[in-house]
C-alpha positions as CSV (number, residue, x, y, z in Angstrom):
1,M,-23.9,-41.3,63.3
2,T,-20.1,-39.4,63.9
3,L,-17.0,-41.2,62.0
4,T,-13.8,-40.6,63.8
5,A,-10.1,-41.6,63.0
6,P,-8.8,-44.7,63.7
7,A,-6.8,-44.6,67.2
8,G,-3.0,-44.1,66.1
9,T,-3.3,-42.3,62.6
10,A,-2.7,-38.7,62.3
11,A,-4.6,-36.3,60.0
12,P,-2.3,-35.0,57.5
13,P,-0.6,-31.9,57.6
14,S,-1.7,-28.9,55.7
15,P,0.3,-27.3,53.1
16,P,2.2,-24.3,54.3
17,P,0.5,-20.8,53.4
18,A,3.2,-19.4,51.3
19,E,3.3,-23.3,49.2
20,A,-0.6,-23.2,48.7
21,A,-0.5,-19.5,47.3
22,R,2.8,-20.0,44.8
23,P,0.6,-21.4,41.9
24,S,-1.8,-18.8,42.4
25,A,1.0,-16.3,42.3
26,V,2.7,-18.3,38.9
27,R,-0.8,-18.0,37.3
28,R,-1.3,-14.7,38.1
29,A,2.8,-13.8,36.5
30,W,1.7,-15.8,33.6
31,A,-1.8,-14.0,32.7
32,T,0.5,-11.0,33.2
33,V,3.1,-11.6,31.2
34,S,1.4,-14.1,28.6
35,P,0.2,-11.3,26.3
36,Y,3.7,-9.8,26.0
37,A,4.7,-13.2,25.1
38,Y,2.6,-13.5,22.1
39,I,3.4,-10.9,20.0
40,A,7.3,-10.9,21.0
41,P,7.4,-12.5,17.4
42,F,5.6,-10.0,15.7
43,F,8.0,-7.0,17.5
44,T,11.5,-9.1,17.2
45,L,11.0,-10.0,13.3
46,F,9.7,-6.3,12.5
47,A,12.8,-5.1,14.8
48,A,15.1,-7.0,13.2
49,F,13.7,-6.3,9.4
50,G,11.5,-3.3,9.9
51,L,12.9,-1.0,12.5
52,F,16.3,-1.5,12.1
53,P,16.9,-1.0,8.5
54,L,15.2,2.0,8.4
55,V,17.3,3.5,11.4
56,Y,20.4,2.2,9.4
57,T,19.4,4.0,6.5
58,A,18.5,7.2,7.9
59,F,22.7,6.6,9.5
60,V,24.3,5.7,6.2
61,S,22.3,8.6,4.3
62,L,24.7,10.7,6.7
63,Y,28.1,9.5,5.1
64,R,29.5,9.0,1.4
65,V,29.5,5.5,0.9
66,E,30.0,3.9,-2.4
67,L,28.9,0.1,-3.6
68,Q,32.8,-1.2,-4.0
69,T,33.6,0.0,-0.7
70,P,31.0,-0.4,1.9
71,G,33.3,-0.4,4.6
72,D,34.7,3.1,3.9
73,M,32.4,5.8,5.3
74,E,33.1,9.4,5.0
75,W,30.9,11.8,7.0
76,R,28.9,14.4,5.1
77,G,26.2,15.2,7.7
78,L,23.6,16.7,5.2
79,G,25.2,16.5,2.4
80,N,23.7,13.9,0.9
81,Y,20.7,15.5,0.8
82,T,21.6,19.0,-0.5
83,A,22.9,17.2,-3.6
84,L,19.9,15.4,-3.6
85,F,17.6,18.8,-3.5
86,A,20.5,20.4,-6.4
87,D,19.9,17.8,-8.7
88,E,17.3,18.0,-11.7
89,F,16.6,14.6,-12.0
90,F,15.2,14.4,-8.2
91,W,12.4,17.3,-9.3
92,T,11.6,15.4,-12.4
93,A,11.4,11.9,-10.6
94,L,9.3,13.5,-7.9
95,R,7.6,15.1,-10.6
96,N,7.2,11.7,-12.4
97,T,6.1,10.3,-8.8
98,F,3.1,12.7,-8.7
99,T,1.8,12.3,-12.0
100,I,1.6,8.5,-12.5
101,G,0.6,8.4,-9.3
102,V,-2.9,10.6,-9.9
103,L,-3.4,9.0,-13.3
104,S,-3.1,5.4,-11.5
105,T,-4.9,6.3,-8.5
106,V,-8.1,7.8,-9.4
107,P,-9.0,6.0,-12.4
108,Q,-8.1,3.4,-10.6
109,L,-10.4,3.5,-7.1
110,V,-13.3,5.2,-9.4
111,M,-13.6,2.1,-11.4
112,A,-13.4,0.1,-8.6
113,L,-15.7,1.7,-6.4
114,G,-18.6,1.6,-10.0
115,L,-17.4,-2.4,-10.3
116,A,-18.1,-3.4,-6.5
117,H,-21.7,-1.5,-6.7
118,L,-22.4,-3.6,-9.5
119,L,-21.1,-6.9,-7.6
120,H,-23.2,-5.8,-4.4
121,Y,-27.1,-6.0,-6.2
122,K,-27.9,-9.6,-7.3
123,L,-26.0,-10.8,-10.5
124,R,-25.9,-14.2,-12.3
125,G,-22.5,-15.7,-12.1
126,R,-21.3,-13.0,-9.5
127,T,-19.1,-15.2,-7.9
128,F,-17.5,-15.6,-10.8
129,F,-16.8,-12.3,-12.0
130,R,-15.8,-11.4,-8.1
131,T,-12.9,-14.1,-8.6
132,A,-12.2,-12.8,-12.2
133,M,-11.2,-9.3,-10.6
134,L,-8.7,-10.6,-8.3
135,L,-6.6,-12.5,-11.6
136,P,-5.0,-9.4,-12.5
137,Y,-3.9,-9.0,-8.8
138,A,-2.2,-12.6,-9.0
139,T,-0.5,-12.0,-12.2
140,S,3.0,-11.3,-11.8
141,V,4.6,-8.0,-12.4
142,A,6.5,-8.3,-14.9
143,A,4.1,-10.9,-16.9
144,A,1.6,-8.2,-16.4
145,T,4.1,-5.3,-17.6
146,L,5.6,-7.3,-20.6
147,V,2.1,-7.7,-22.5
148,F,1.6,-4.3,-21.7
149,A,5.1,-3.2,-23.5
150,Q,3.8,-5.4,-26.3
151,L,0.1,-3.6,-26.3
152,F,1.7,-0.3,-26.3
153,G,4.4,-0.9,-29.0
154,R,4.5,2.2,-31.8
155,D,4.8,-0.1,-34.9
156,F,3.1,-3.3,-33.8
157,G,1.2,-2.3,-30.6
158,L,-2.7,-3.3,-30.5
159,V,-3.3,0.1,-28.9
160,N,-2.0,1.8,-31.9
161,Y,-3.9,-0.5,-34.2
162,A,-7.1,0.5,-32.4
163,L,-5.9,4.1,-32.5
164,G,-5.8,3.9,-36.2
165,L,-9.3,1.9,-36.8
166,V,-10.8,5.6,-35.7
167,G,-8.6,7.7,-37.8
168,I,-5.8,8.4,-34.8
169,G,-2.4,8.2,-35.8
170,P,0.2,5.9,-34.1
171,V,1.7,7.2,-30.7
172,D,4.8,6.7,-29.5
173,W,4.0,5.3,-26.0
174,Q,7.6,4.9,-25.2
175,T,9.6,8.2,-25.8
176,G,6.3,10.5,-25.1
177,T,6.1,11.8,-21.8
178,V,2.5,12.3,-21.4
179,A,2.1,8.7,-23.4
180,S,4.5,6.5,-21.6
181,Q,3.2,8.0,-18.6
182,I,-0.5,6.8,-19.4
183,A,1.2,3.1,-20.6
184,V,3.2,2.9,-17.1
185,S,-0.3,4.3,-14.8
186,S,-2.3,1.8,-17.3
187,I,-0.5,-1.0,-16.2
188,V,-1.1,-0.2,-12.4
189,V,-5.0,0.2,-13.4
190,W,-5.1,-3.2,-14.5
191,R,-3.1,-5.0,-11.4
192,W,-4.9,-3.4,-8.8
193,T,-8.5,-1.8,-9.8
194,G,-10.4,-5.8,-9.2
195,Y,-8.6,-6.0,-5.5
196,N,-9.9,-2.3,-4.2
197,A,-13.2,-3.5,-6.0
198,L,-13.4,-6.4,-3.6
199,I,-12.5,-4.1,-0.6
200,Y,-15.1,-1.8,-1.2
201,L,-17.4,-4.9,-2.0
202,A,-16.5,-6.0,1.7
203,G,-17.3,-2.5,3.4
204,M,-20.8,-2.2,0.8
205,Q,-21.5,-5.7,2.4
206,S,-21.3,-4.6,6.1
207,I,-23.8,-1.5,5.2
208,P,-27.0,-2.6,7.1
209,S,-29.7,-3.1,4.4
210,E,-32.2,-1.7,6.0
211,L,-30.7,1.6,5.0
212,Y,-31.0,0.5,2.1
213,E,-35.1,-0.2,2.2
214,A,-35.6,2.6,3.7
215,A,-34.1,4.5,1.0
216,E,-35.9,2.4,-1.4
217,M,-39.4,3.2,0.5
218,D,-38.6,7.0,0.4
219,G,-38.3,6.7,-3.5
220,A,-34.7,7.1,-3.9
221,S,-33.5,5.7,-7.2
222,R,-30.3,3.4,-7.1
223,W,-28.3,6.0,-8.0
224,R,-29.4,8.5,-5.0
225,Q,-28.4,5.2,-2.9
226,F,-25.6,5.6,-3.5
227,L,-25.0,8.6,-3.1
228,H,-26.8,8.9,0.2
229,V,-26.2,5.5,1.6
230,T,-23.3,4.1,0.2
231,L,-20.7,6.6,0.0
232,P,-21.2,7.9,3.8
233,G,-21.0,3.9,4.6
234,L,-17.7,3.6,2.6
235,R,-16.0,6.6,3.9
236,P,-13.4,4.5,6.2
237,T,-12.8,2.1,3.8
238,I,-12.1,4.9,0.6
239,V,-10.3,6.4,3.3
240,F,-7.9,3.4,3.7
241,T,-7.8,2.9,0.0
242,V,-6.2,6.3,-0.6
243,V,-3.7,5.7,1.8
244,V,-2.8,2.5,0.6
245,S,-2.5,3.3,-3.1
246,T,-0.9,7.0,-2.5
247,I,1.8,4.6,-0.6
248,G,2.0,2.5,-3.6
249,A,2.2,5.3,-6.4
250,T,5.1,6.8,-4.2
251,Q,7.0,3.2,-3.8
252,L,6.3,2.6,-7.7
253,F,9.4,0.2,-9.0
254,G,8.5,-2.6,-10.6
255,E,6.2,-1.5,-14.0
256,P,8.2,1.7,-14.6
257,L,11.6,-0.8,-14.4
258,L,10.0,-3.3,-17.0
259,Y,8.3,-1.3,-19.6
260,E,10.9,0.0,-21.3
261,G,14.1,-2.4,-19.1
262,S,15.9,1.0,-18.4
263,V,16.4,2.4,-14.6
264,S,16.6,6.4,-16.3
265,G,12.9,5.8,-17.2
266,G,13.0,6.4,-20.5
267,V,15.6,8.0,-22.7
268,S,15.0,11.3,-21.7
269,H,13.8,10.4,-17.7
270,Q,10.1,11.0,-18.3
271,Y,8.5,8.5,-16.5
272,Q,11.2,7.7,-14.0
273,T,10.0,7.6,-10.5
274,L,11.9,8.1,-7.1
275,G,11.7,4.4,-7.0
276,L,13.9,4.0,-10.1
277,Y,15.5,7.3,-8.8
278,L,17.0,5.7,-5.9
279,Y,17.7,2.3,-7.9
280,E,20.0,4.4,-10.4
281,Q,21.6,6.4,-7.6
282,G,22.6,3.2,-5.5
283,W,23.1,0.1,-8.0
284,G,23.3,2.2,-11.3
285,F,25.9,5.4,-10.0
286,F,27.3,2.7,-6.9
287,H,26.2,6.0,-4.4
288,L,24.5,4.3,-1.5
289,G,24.9,7.0,0.7
290,R,23.0,9.2,-1.3
291,A,20.1,6.4,-2.4
292,A,19.9,5.9,1.5
293,A,19.1,9.6,1.4
294,I,16.1,9.1,-1.7
295,A,15.2,6.4,0.5
296,W,14.6,8.9,3.6
297,V,12.9,11.5,1.2
298,M,10.5,9.0,-0.1
299,F,9.7,7.8,3.7
300,L,9.0,11.4,4.6
301,L,6.6,12.0,1.6
302,I,4.7,9.0,2.6
303,V,4.0,10.0,6.2
304,V,3.3,14.0,5.1
305,L,0.7,12.4,2.2
306,V,-0.8,10.1,4.8
307,G,-1.0,12.5,7.3
308,A,-2.8,14.7,5.0
309,N,-5.4,12.4,4.4
310,A,-5.7,12.0,7.6
311,L,-6.3,15.1,8.5
312,L,-8.8,16.3,5.6
313,A,-10.9,12.8,6.3
314,R,-11.0,13.6,10.1
315,R,-11.9,17.1,9.6
316,R,-14.5,16.2,7.0
317,S,-15.8,13.9,9.6
318,R,-16.4,16.8,12.2
319,K,-17.8,19.1,9.4
320,E,-20.5,16.3,8.9
321,A,-20.9,15.2,12.7
322,G,-21.8,19.1,13.7
323,R,-24.7,19.9,11.2
C-alpha cells in the first residue's frame, strides 16, 4: 500500500545547503578554539602575575631607582650588576646560600628517602605516621622558626642543655658562622623532610610489586631490593625533589629572617642568604634597582642549577641505557 500526500498540500522545503552546513562549521570552529579558551585563564593570570613582573624587574634592574621616589629613574645599564659583583656582601650571601642549601637539602632528602622506605612496607599505624609527617609542613614558617630560635638559645636552649649532658660546652648558635648555618638548616630539614618523604612514598607505590617479588625469589635482601629496585624506579622522583629543593634553597628567606630578626643575617652576615640580601638592598637601603638586579641574578642561578641537574640526570640515563 502506497501513501500519497493529500491533494493541495506541498512538501516542506529543504533547507539551503549553506544553512545546513552552518551548525557543523560552528561546531568544528568551537572544537578548534575551545582548548585555547579553557587554558586562557591560566595564561592570562601567568602573564599578569608571573611574566610581567619578571620582565619589569629586568627593566628596573637597568636603572637607578630609589624606594622613596620610584618615579625617578636614571639609566645605569649594567651598572647595578657591576656594583653588585663588586660588593663583598653579595659573595658572602651567595656562599651562605650554597652552604645552607647543601646542609639542608642533602640530609633532608636522605632522611625522606629512608622514612618513605620504612613506610612503604606494612607497618602498624602507618596511616597515622603518614599524616604526622605532614604536620611540620603545615606549620607556619614564623612559628617553626621562633620555636627553633628558643631551642638553639645559647644560655637556656634545649640543644645546649642536651650537649651539656654529654660533656660538650655551650655553642653560640647565633653568632657562630657554622653553628648558625646549621641551626637555620635544621629548620628547613624539619619542615620539608615529611613532605619529600610522602612524595618518595608515592613514587615507591608506583613501582610494580612484581619486581620486588622477583628480587625476593632471587634471594635479595631488603637492602639490595632498595638499591637495585627502589632507587632505579625512583630516579625521576629523586630528580624532581632535587630540583625543587634546589630552587627552595636558592630562595630561602623566611627562616634566616626570623631566626634572629635581622635582615643582615647575623652580626657578621654569617647566615645572610641571597633572599635576605635582596630584601636588605631593596627595603633596607631603598635601592630598588640593585634589588631587581639581585632578583635576576637569583633567577639565572636557578636556571643554571636546574639545567645542570637535568643534564646530569639525562647523561646518567643515557649511560645506563647503553649498558
